[in-house]
N, C-alpha and C positions, 0 to 999 in steps of 0.2 A: 217821806221821802220816799219810802217803800214804789210809791207811787211813779216816782222818778225812774226807776229800777235798780238804786241803790240801796241796801241797810248799812248803816255805821254803824259801827262798836259800840259808840254811847255816845249821848249828848247831852249835854249840861248847859241847863241856863244857871247865869250869873248877873244877876242885875240886866244889865242890858246886850250883854255879850254872852255868847254861842260859842261851847266848846264842841266841836266835833271831831270824832277819833276813826282812823280807817286803817287796816290791816293789809284790805285788799288791794292789789292794784287796778282788776275791773274796778270795783266802789269806785275808787280813785280817779281811773279815767272817766267814769261815767258823772262823776261831782263837778270833777275840771269843766267838763262837754257842755253842762246843763245849767252853771252859773256862771257870769263873768267876772273873774276875778282880777281885781287891779292892782292891790296891792304888791309892790315888787317884791317885798322880801317872798312871799306868800306864792308868788309865779314863781321863783328861784326856789322857793323848797317843792312845791309840785314838781318841778322841774326835773331838781335830781332824784326824788320818789322816784317817776317816771324816766330815768335816764338820758336825761334832755330832750324827750320827747312832746316836751308842751310846749303850747305857743298859744297865749291868750287871745 
């Protein structure tokens, strides 16, 4: 992920699910712009964390 320009605080693999934690606004913005987020709840959470500035 460092090659994409952001570094997560933690990355944990559980079976086929990955949990990614980020505490930096810059990292969250880079992640949201690098990957297509389709899940409505996750879109809402990212939008909330970025102050409503996220549009998928």
